[in-house]
C-alpha positions, 0 to 999 in steps of 0.5 A: 466459465461463461463469456459474460462473466469474463466480459464483466470482470474485464469491465471491472479491470477497465475501471481499476487501471485508471483508478489506480493511476489517478489515486496514486497521483492524488496521494502523491500530491497530498504527500508532497508537502511532507516530503514523502512518496507513494512508495514511502507511504506504502512502506510506512503502512506495511510496517504499521500493519505487520510490524518490523520486517526485513526489506525482502519481506516488505518487498513480498508484502508490497509485491515490489522488488527488494531494491526498490523497497530498500530505496524507500526504506533508506529515504524513510530512515533519512527522514527519521520515520524508520530505523534499522533494528537487529534481527534475532533470526538473521545476523546480516538481514536487519529489521526495519521498524517505525520510529515514533515519528513515523508512526505519527506521520502514517497515522495522520496520513491515514486519518486524513485519507479516510476522511477524504475517502468517506465522501467519495462514491456517495451513491454506493452503499457500504454493502456494495463497497464491501462486495467490490473489495471482495471482488477486487481482492479475489481478482488480485489474488488470481492474477498474481497466481498467473504471473 
């Protein structure tokens, strides 16, 4: 691989680090009035996309320790956004599922976020955004393999 390629990918990563931190701050501020955290929002999103799952499975999907995910799950259950269900595949490991309230909350959150996001980076075309997503996905996959 060429040195120029490494430099170019490093430049991408230099933009990603502050973007992730600042994005989390913005999302956190928009969630605060609803009593939710960025972690709780992430769990709601995974449950929306993948359906009911165990806490360990949620941890794998979010690339987070199970204990941290379990705290988010407990908070979501306390707020009525998620519930425990019997897991037919394993007696002691319950499934976590969205409640109708949780589904409504994450749907509204995502709709609001997509509306705000549509106004960002107006100088970039949809094709450029799609390419950026492809590059970031490949970097994420390859960096994860090294850890």
